[in-house]
N, C-alpha and C positions, 0 to 999 in steps of 0.2 A: 538481437531483436527478439522481442517476446510476442507470443500469440496468446489468445484466450485459453488455449489448451495447456499453457505452461502452468506449472506450480512453482511459485516463488516463495522464498522464506526470508525473514530478516537475517541480515548478516550476523554471525555469532558475536561480533564485537560491538553490536549496537544495543544501547539501552534506550528505553522510552519512559516518558513521564506524561501522564494524563493531567491536563490542567483544566479543572472544573467542568469536565465533560464536553468542552467545546473545541479543544485544541490538544494535540499531542506533540511533544517535543522529542526529537530523536537526537542521540549523540553517539557518534562512532568513536569508541574509546581509543582506538589505535591511531586514526588519522585526524581526530578532533573535529570532524565534520559535524556541524549543528544544523538541524533542519526542523522546521515547524510545519505541522499539518493542520488544515482546517477540518471542519466537521466531516466533509466527504472523504478527505484523506485519512481521517481518523477511522472511518468505517472500513476503508480499504486496508489499512494497517491491521485492524482487528482481524479481518479475514485472513491476512497473511499469517498472523500469529496462530490462528486456528488451523492452518494447513489447507485452507480452501484453494481450489483452482481459481485462476483469474476469471474464468467463465462464471463460476459460482458467485464470486464477489460481485461481478457485474449484475447478475440476476438479483442479488440482494439490494444493490443500489436502485435498480428499477422499482422494486417494491417499496423500499424505505423512503425514497425521495420522489417517487412518482414521476420518473423521467422515462423517455423512450430508450429502447435497447441500444441504438446506435450511439446515443450520447453517453450512456453508461459505459459501453465498451471503450469508447474513445477516452473517457476520463480515467478508467482503470489503466489502460495501456500507456497513456501519457504519463501518469504519475509513476508507474512502475519503471518506465524508461528513465525518468528523471532520478528516481531513487537509485537505480542501478548505476547511473552515471556518477553518483556520489558514493558508490560502494556501500549503500545502506541495505541492499537486498541482493540475493543471489538465487540462481535456479536451484530448486530442490532436486537432489539426486535420488 
């Protein structure tokens, strides 16, 4: 289980491709998991790649998409859990 204080990073075996600024496609090279992220997911993924905490990513979502903090927190934690279930992210040590 993840919290907003967690710092999560992309799994080292995951590559990503940005598709015209509206979608990011992830591919886990080892287990061949393919995953597509929408605009919100793209922003969360960018934050992960920059080494931001989940709290920081959530705060950026609030500003960028003009949503309330609870909704941003829920979006971040939900996506991170789903990505972790597919072994696309891991806790940063």
